[in-house]
C-alpha positions in Angstrom: -18.7 6.2 46.9 -22.1 5.1 47.9 -24.0 5.0 51.1 -21.4 6.3 53.2 -22.0 8.0 56.8 -19.0 9.5 58.5 -18.9 11.4 62.0 -16.2 12.3 63.9 -12.4 13.6 62.8 -11.1 11.4 60.4 -13.8 9.1 59.9 -13.7 7.2 56.7 -10.9 9.7 55.7 -9.3 7.2 53.3 -11.8 5.3 52.1 -11.7 3.4 48.7 -9.8 5.0 46.0 -8.9 5.0 42.7 -6.7 2.1 42.8 -9.3 0.1 44.8 -12.7 -1.2 44.0 -14.7 -0.7 47.0 -15.5 1.2 50.1 -19.3 1.2 49.8 -22.5 1.4 52.6 -19.9 2.3 55.3 -20.7 3.6 58.7 -18.0 5.2 60.6 -18.9 7.2 64.1 -15.7 8.2 66.2 -12.6 9.7 65.8 -10.3 7.9 63.0 -13.0 5.3 62.7 -12.6 2.8 59.6 -10.0 5.7 58.6 -8.0 3.3 56.1 -10.7 1.5 54.6 -9.5 1.0 50.9 -11.7 -1.6 49.8 -14.1 -2.7 52.8 -18.3 -2.5 52.3 -21.0 -3.0 54.4 -19.0 -2.5 58.0 -20.3 -0.2 60.9 -17.5 1.2 63.3 -18.2 3.0 66.3 -15.7 4.2 68.5 -12.2 5.8 68.2 -10.0 3.9 66.1 -12.7 1.2 65.5 -11.8 -0.7 62.2 -8.8 1.6 62.0 -7.3 0.0 59.1 -9.7 -2.5 57.8 -9.8 -4.5 53.9 -12.9 -6.3 54.8 -16.7 -6.8 54.3 -19.5 -6.9 56.4 -17.9 -6.4 59.8 -19.4 -4.6 63.0 -16.7 -3.1 65.7 -18.2 -1.3 68.7 -15.5 0.4 71.3 -12.1 1.9 71.3 -9.8 0.0 69.2 -12.4 -2.6 68.1 -11.1 -4.8 65.3 -8.2 -2.4 64.6 -6.0 -3.6 61.8 -8.6 -6.4 60.4 -6.5 -6.6 57.2 -8.9 -9.4 55.8 -11.5 -10.9 57.9 -14.9 -10.8 56.8 -18.2 -11.4 58.6 -16.8 -10.3 62.3 -18.4 -8.6 65.1 -16.0 -7.2 67.8 -17.6 -5.2 70.7 -15.2 -3.9 74.0 -12.2 -2.0 73.7 -9.7 -3.4 72.0 -12.1 -6.4 70.9 -10.3 -8.4 68.1 -7.4 -5.8 67.6 -5.1 -6.8 64.9 -7.6 -9.4 63.5 -6.5 -10.9 60.0 
């Protein structure tokens, strides 16, 4: 994987993988930020569980559970606790 920054317990823990082609140039700061990111690239997640389960590209999540569960959404910005939680 290229261009990754992970700070915090479980940040980017499950990024990319052999079965997936992605997970490049992501930044995750906070416990479990971008924890299950199999394909998404160019994402920024700051906060506990921010972008916790994401497959989208070019997303920015700032705050507790912001954009948590973003399955396929691209080009989103979520700011605040629970902002866009469960977004598709």
